[in-house]
N, C-alpha and C positions, 0 to 999 in steps of 0.2 A: 754272796752266791748260798744257794738253798742247799739245804742237804736232800739227796735222792729220797723219796718215797718209799719205803719198804713194802714190796708188792706180795710178800708172802702171805698164803692164807693162814699159815700159825707160822708163830715168831715165839721159838724155844732159847732162853739165854741166861744166864746166869748173873744175879746179883748177892754179892756176897753168900751167905748159907743158902741163899734160896735158889731152887731152880723154878722159873718165872714162864707158864703157858700164854701165849697172848693169840685170843681169836681177834683174827686181823680182815676181818669182810664186814665192817663198820656199815657201809651203803645196805647192805644186806641182812643188817643186824646181827652179823655174824654167824649166820644160818649153816648149818654143816652140810659139807661136801663129804664124800668118798674119801679124796685124798686127804681133806682135814682128819677125819677120824684117823686115820694112817699117820699124819705127821705126829697127832696127839700120842697116839700110841708108842710111834718111837722115841719121843720125848719122855714119857714116864718109862721107858725101857732103859735111857740112857741116865736118868736121874736116880733111879734106884740103885742103880752098881755106882753110882758116883758119889765116894766118900766125903767130900766135900761138901755135899747137899745135904742138908739137914730137914726142909721142908719143900715140900713143892705147891706153887699159887696157880691156881687158872683164873684167867681175868679175859673180859674181852674189851676188844678199843672200840671208842666212841662213847660218845655219854649217853647213847638212845638204850641200849641195852648186851646184857651179857651174851646170850645167847636165845634166837626165837625158834630155834628148832631146827630140824633136818631141812635140805633142799626139796621142798615138796615138788616144785614145778620138775626136776628132774627125775624124782621117783613116777609123778604120772607119766611124764614121756617113755620112760623105760617100761614101764607096765604095758601102754598102749602098743609101744613095738617090739616088745616080747624079749627086747635087750637083758643082761644080766644082772646091769647094775643095781636096780633096788635090791634083789636079792644080796647080792655083795654088800650093801651097804648097811642092810639091815644085821648082816651075819657078823659084818667088823663091828658095828656100832655097838652093839649088844654085848659083843665080846668085851669092847672099851668098859662100859659101865659094869660089867662083872669086876674088871680088873680095877677100877676104881674103889669099889666096895672093897675090896680085899687089900689095897695098896699097902703097902710096909712101912711107908715114912710117911708123915703129918701132912695130909692134901685138904687146901685150903682154897676153898672155891669162893667168890668175890661176886655175888649175884647182883650185881647192880645194874637197875632197868630191867628192859625184857627179859623174861627167864621162861621159857616156855618150851613145852616138847623136850627135843635132844638136849635143849640147855639145863632142862630138869636132871637127865641122864646125867650129864657132865657134873653137876652140883650136891644133888640130894644124896647122892649114894656116898660121897666123900665124907671123910672125918668131922672136920672142920665146915660149916654153911655158913657165910656171912650175907644178909641182906641189909639194903640201904632204905633209905625216905623215898626212893626213886624206884624200888623193885615192882616189878607187876609179874607176878608168877601164877602160870594158869597150864593146865592140861588140855587144848582145845579143840583136841581130834575129832569129838563126835560130831563138830560142825563142820566137817569135811570128809565125813562119810568113813573115817578111821576110827581109832580107839586109842586109849594112852597107851602107850607102850615104854620102850628104854628101861624095864622094870618097874613101870609104874603100878603093876598090877600086885606088887612086892610092897612099893611105899605107901602107895594110899590106902590100901587096906590096915594099914599099921598106924594109919594116922590118928590121932585121938578121936574117940567116938565113930561117928559116920560121917565126918568132916572129908574123908578121903573120897566117899562114895560121893557126897555131894560136887567136889571138886573135879571127878573122872566124868559125871553125867553131863553137868552144864556147861564144864569148860569155859567158867567165868572167871574173871581175874582176881587176885587177890593181893592186897599189900603185905608188908612185913609182917605186922603183929601177927595177921593169920597165918602166914607160912610157918613164923614160930609155933604159933599156938598149935599148929596141926602135926608138930614136930618133924618139919621137912627143912626148917634153917633152925639155926643155933643162936644167934646174936645179931642184932642192928650195929651198924658201925654208920656214921653218917657220912656220906658218900665224898665229901670234903678231905676226911679224913683217911680215906683210903690210901694215898700215897703213903701217910705216915705209917700205916698199918704194914704195907709193904717194906718199909725201909725197916721198921723195928724187927720184923719176921728175919729178914735179910741179915740182921745184925745178931740175930741167937748164935749159938756156938754150934760148933760141929755136930755134936751129940744132944742137939734140943729134941725134945717128948714134946709127945701130944698136951702132955700137963703144961710145958713151958708156953707151948701156942694158946692154950687155954687162958692163960694167966693174960697174954697179951691182947687178946680179943675181950675179957672181960675189962681190961682196963681200958680200952678204948669204946666199948658199950655202951649204948644208950637204950633209954626205956623207949619201947615201939606203941605203949599204950595198948586199948583194946579193939579190936578190928569187928567187923561184921559178922564173921562166922564164931567168934568166941561168945558176944553179944546175941546171938540168935543159936547157940549150942543146943538148946533145950529143943526149939522146934527141928533142927535139925536131926536130933537125936530121933522125934516121932517121927517123922514123914521119910527118912530114908534108911530104914531099920528092915524095910521089908524085901521079898526076894522075887520081884517083879518089878517092871518098869511102871505097869498100868496101876499097880498099889502105890508105888512113890507117886504117881500122878494123881490117883484120886486122896490121898493124904494130904497133899500140898494144897488140893480144891477144898480141902475142908479148915484150912488154915484161914484166917481173917487178915493175917498181917501183910504189910507191904513186901518184905522179905520175901514171903512165899508168893507173893503175885509175880515178882521178878526171878524167883528162880524156875516157877512153872513156865514161864512165857520162855525162859531160856531153853529149857529141855524141849518144848515142845516145837522149837525151829531145828533142833537137832537132828539127823537121820534116825531114825526109830531102829534099823537094823544094828548101828555102833550103838546107840543105847543098849541094847537088849544084848548085845556081843560085850561089851564093856561091863554091864554088870555081873554078867556069869564071869568074866577073867576078873572081877574084883574079889568076888565068893570065893573062886576057885584059889586065889592068890592069898585069900585070908587062912586057909585049909593048907597051903603050901608049907614045906620044912626050910625051903631057901630062896633067896634070890634067883639062883641058877635054874630053879625048878619053874619058876614065873617067867624069865625069861625065854625059857626052850618053848612054853606056850605060848609067848607072845609068837615066836618067830613063825611057830604054825602058822597061827590067825594072818600073820603079815603076808604069808605067801597066799593065804586065802582071798586077801583084802584085793591082790592082785586081779581076781575074777568076779569083784562085787564093782555092779554098775555102779554105786553111790560113792564109791573112791575117787571117781573120774568124774561125776556129776558135782561132787564137793567141790573138789580142787579147781573144776571149770567155774564155778561161781564165786569161788574165794578167791584165785588168782591169776586166772586165764582171763575170762570175760568180765569178772568183778562186777558182776551184777546183784550179787548176794539174793540170790534167789533159787536156790538148787530145786530139783525137783526128784522127792524120796522115791526109791523106789524098795519095797509098798510105802505108801505115805501116810501110813498110820501103825504107830506100837503095837496094834491087836491083830493086824496082819502078818506082822514076824513070824515063821513058822521055827517052832523049837529045831527041827531038822537043819533049818539052814544055820542055826547059831551052831549046831553040832559039826557041822562039817569043814567050818572056820578050826576046830580044835582036833582034828585029826592029826595025827603026829606028822613032822615033817621028814622027809627022806633026802639027803640024810639029815639027822637032828641037829640043832646046834650044838656045837662043841665048846664048851667050857670047862 
């Protein structure tokens, strides 16, 4: 007799002294729905006040990914229909991201496999970020007419050098070595050792601290080596330090390397409006005093995105028709008006409460 498969999209359970949150939509790469965001938040509340829980671990079911992001098809449908779901989702997701960053107990994110968009928000804000040799990390939003959100405009500008700007504009995937290099994860643990890691954390005493968790992670960690971003850090510094996307493109064209050519090709496929908005938000984030300030700015931009043709066109091309041939409006970075970007940054009413 087979055990019944647990149909819950988020499974919260206790194992020893660990509170474990399992994202349970493996067929959808654990992409987030509004109900999932609410369930994670509820679990965090319960674990925070449970004296028997020393650490909280968040992981994704299935072997393909931790979390591929938000359910963008649902956001697309909400925007088209004018329903409140998209706004409600972003409002509650961003609140959750802020909560994770300030969580009072050691929070351990297992970023195994695909970790993108909303998955970055669930992990990189945490105190202990674990990647594996299977990690595929990205903020791919400029490719769907959107922008890096979930507090990425706080995380990416604080990444080493200009690596975060490269990530935000290109949307390209990177592996474990470069996620650690950028400061968006802490250690690599081999995927086959993740069960041992969970068991060891679950065996810690009720009074375990972040220092105790660090010892466990260090003991199981492996050297990820050097990734392409680290190997090309000088080129990234030279080309992504500019204040406009046009200047970044010009700098990349002047570089003779294959890495620069690949980077340029990626950027030229992205929504010009999204590129300009992303660079503006990243520069604003670098000057910001807190994650909360960035999340409020991102929330305002989210509401503006619902009025942007590129958001609907990008999702159409990526996940609805899947022709991978979006037609951006406007089609070139030179045609993006500064006033258009300014409109995305008008403060939302009511503002995001954090």
